N, C-alpha and C positions, 0 to 999 in steps of 0.2 A: 533435398525435402527442403524448402525454406519457407519460415513463418515471416508475416509481414506486421508490424508493429506500429500504429497509427497512435503516437504520444507527443509532448511536447517537455522542455524542461520543467523540473520543478513542479511536476506533475504525478499521478496515479503511475504513470507509465513507469517510475523511475523503479517500483517494486519487481513490474514484469521484467525489464531490463537485465536487474539483478539475477531472478530464475532463469532467463534465458543463458544469460555466461554460465550460472552455474548447473545447470544440465547439459549444457555443452550443444545447444541447438543452434543450427545455423539461422540466421534472421536479418531482417535489414527493419530501420527506421524510418516511416514515415511520417517527417515533419507536420503535424498540424498546427495554423498559424494561431496566435492568441488573437489576433482581431482579424478575421476573416473577410474578405469581399464576399458579397451575396454567393457569385458562383462558387466561391470554394466552402463556404457553410452549405448549400445546397449539397454538393458533391460528398461531402463527408458524411449528412442527413442521410445519404442513400444507403450509407453504410451501417451508420449508428443513428437512428431517427431522434435521439437524444443530443448529439451533437457532442457526446462529452467523450473524451480519454480516460483510460485506454481501452483501445479495440485492438484485439488479436485475429489477423488473419489466418486459419489454418493452412495448412497445403493444398488442401483440396477445396479449398474456397469458403468452408464454412467461417460464420463470423461469430468471434465471442468477445464479449464485453462483459464490463464490470470484474473488478481486479479479483477478488475473491475466485470467484468463478474461473477466471485465467488462470490463476495461480495453481488450483487444484486440477485442471485439466493437464497442463505441463506437468508436475508431479507424478500424474497418473501414467503419463506419454512414457514419462521417461523416468521408471519406477529405482532403476539402479542408482538416480542420484539422491533418493532417501528424503525427500522433499515433505512428504508426507506420511505418518505411522499407515501401520496397514489397514486396508478398508475394514470393519467391523470390528475394530480392534476400540478397547476404552482408551487409548493415547491417541487415536484417529478422534472420537466422540471428542476427547478435550479439546484438540487440536483445532476441529473446525466451530465447535463453541464460540472459541476465543477468537477465530478469525471472523467470523460472523458478527462477534460483539465488536472489534474494530471497528469493521465496514461500516454496519450501523449504525453506531454511535461517535464512533472519535472521527473517524473519515469526515461522515455526513455533518458534526459539529464542528468542524474545522472547514469546512465549505462555507456554513454560517458564519464562522469567524473572520475568514479571508475576505468573503463578497456576502457581507451583511444586507446591501441595499439591494440584493435579487430576494430578498426573504422578507420585505415587505412593502406595503404600496405607499407607507407615509415616509417621508424622507426624514422626519421629525424623530421617527422611531427606529433608526440607522443605528445609532451607538448602543441601545439597549437589547439590540437582538446581538451584535456585537460583544457586548460584557455579558450577556446570559449565555453565549454560545461559548466564550473563555472557560467561564466559571465550570459548564456543563463538562466541555472535554478533560479540563482537568480533574475533576473527579471520575471520570470512567479511567485514566490513568492512576489513580489512587486506587481505585478499586483494584485493576490488576497488579498492582505493586505488591499487595497482600497475597496475591496467587505465586507470582514470582519468590517471595519471602518463603513461601510454605512449602511448594513443589517444586519450584526450578532449581535453586540453587545459584552455583557457579556455574552450568553449563547450559545450553540452549533450551527452548521450550519444551523439546519434546526428547530430550537425552543430551547426546554427545556430537550429535550434528545439525547442523543448522537447519530448521524447515521453512515452510512456506509461511507459516506466522509468525518467525523471527524475521524475515524479509520484509513483513508487511510493516511489522511494528519499526524496524531499522528506520522504514522510509517516514512513518508518522514523525519519530522522534526529531526527524530532522526541522520540520515544522511545529516546532513546540521551543518554546524559551529555554538554552538549554541550562542556564543559570537555575528555573521553577524544578526541572527536571531533578539534577543533580541533589537540590535539597530537599525537595519532597517526596520525590522517587526514587534513592539512590540505589535499590536493586535491579529498577529497570534502567538507570541511566548505565550500570557496570554492564548489563546484558545488551545493550544499544553498542557500548565500546567494545564489548566481545566480536558481535558481529560487524561493526566497521572495522574490523582487523583482518577480515576474511579477503583474501588477496582477490579473488573475483567479482567482489563488489567495491575496491578502490576506484576502476575506472568510471564505474556508475556515480559514484558518490563523485568525482571530478567532474564528471558531464553536468551534472545538475547543480551542484553547487563550488566546482572551484573558482 
């Protein structure tokens, strides 16, 4: 039973690769070109009309897009890995709240920051879009910094075991200026370092940022 992951280096597929390694699933990577030909673009859009990675194809052919949806699917499909709290629990509600928070705000904000030209029709406005996005992303990291300080402490987001939320945050932290994170969000920086130390995640980090 093999999953197919459509992804690319230093994109949202990084978190999915980490989750697949942690649950011990069989999977193969389908590399999506960053500058595809028209034929390649059309072929991939038949899989995901948005043309965005990551996309996970279930062994039965079901297509799953959007990082958090993929992570929660994998966690539910392999419950022994403990990547999400028990459904219906308060811990699960908290986990899903913050996973949605990071996807809707930070991930989206980082896209505006790195690809600001895609978010305005006015070339003169690109720098303003980028600057606003940087401030927006950092504000949301600081919001979660208070959550880490109040509830998480020295463990992971949901206790002693790494969760899907930890993996998603781990990925996002690579796209943030390390010095800013350490100075302004020290609790999150420490959480990031704890997650980075997990053996199953080291080859994924190396593949994306080595």
